[in-house]
N, C-alpha and C positions, 0 to 999 in steps of 0.2 A: 570492542565493536567486532561484530560478526565478520568473518574474512570475505564471504560473498557479498555483503552489503558494501564492504569497502571498495571491493573491486567494481561493482555496479554503480557506485556513486561517480565514478569517473566519466560515466556517460552523461550525454547532454541532458539537462533538467527542463523541463516545460510541457505543456499540454500535448503538443504534437508528439513528443517523446513517449509519453504514457499512453497516448492512444495507439501508437505503433507497438508498444510493448504488449498491450492487451491482446493484440492478435498474432503476433510473431513470436512473443516469448514468455506466455503467461503460465506462470507456476503459483497457483494461489498460496500454497505453503510458503514458498520463498518470498512472495509478495507481503504476506502477512508478517512474517519475521522481518522483512525489511522496513516495513511500516513502523513497527514497535522499535527497531534499532533506531530508525530516523528520529522518532519521537523522544527517545532517550538522549540522542545526540542533539537535540533541539533544532533539528533540520526540518523545519515546519513545512517548508514548500515540498519537500520530496515526501514527507509523512502524508501531507494532504494528497499530493498526485497518487500516490499508492493507495490510499484509502478510497479515492474515487474509482480507480481501476478495479479494486477488489469489490467495491459496491455494485459496480455496473456488471462485473463478472457473475456475482451472485445472483443479481436481478435478471440476468439472462440465462439462469439455469445451471451455471457453472457449479461444480462440487465446491464444498467449504473445505478450508485447510484442516489438516488433521491435528493440530496443535491443540485445539481447544474445543468447546461445545459451539454449536452455531449461535446460541444465545450470547456466549461470552465474545465471540468474534463480531457480532452484530453490535454489541455494546461497545467493544473497543473501536471499531471503525466509526460509529457514530460519535464517540468521545474525540477522536482525531479530527473529525470534520467540525464539531462544535469548537474545539480549541483553536482550529486555524481557520475559522470562518472569515476573520479579516483579511485573508489572502485572496478570497473569492472575487 
């Protein structure tokens, strides 16, 4: 597990936290990595929250994470949201 993700996981989880993170602490590169790590760890609630934050960030003109192509990032984000739709 990514050390940054492990440290960030100790924060409160919930929609309020993710809305705050978007404005105070947004790093789309780290958010994307954390989303994939959460998915690998089967932490669906966190993966979904991070996917929603990243999707909103991109929809509002934010830059794409550098780890992958925009198409791949959009595909991964959509897949996380589809897999976790039951949490909505």
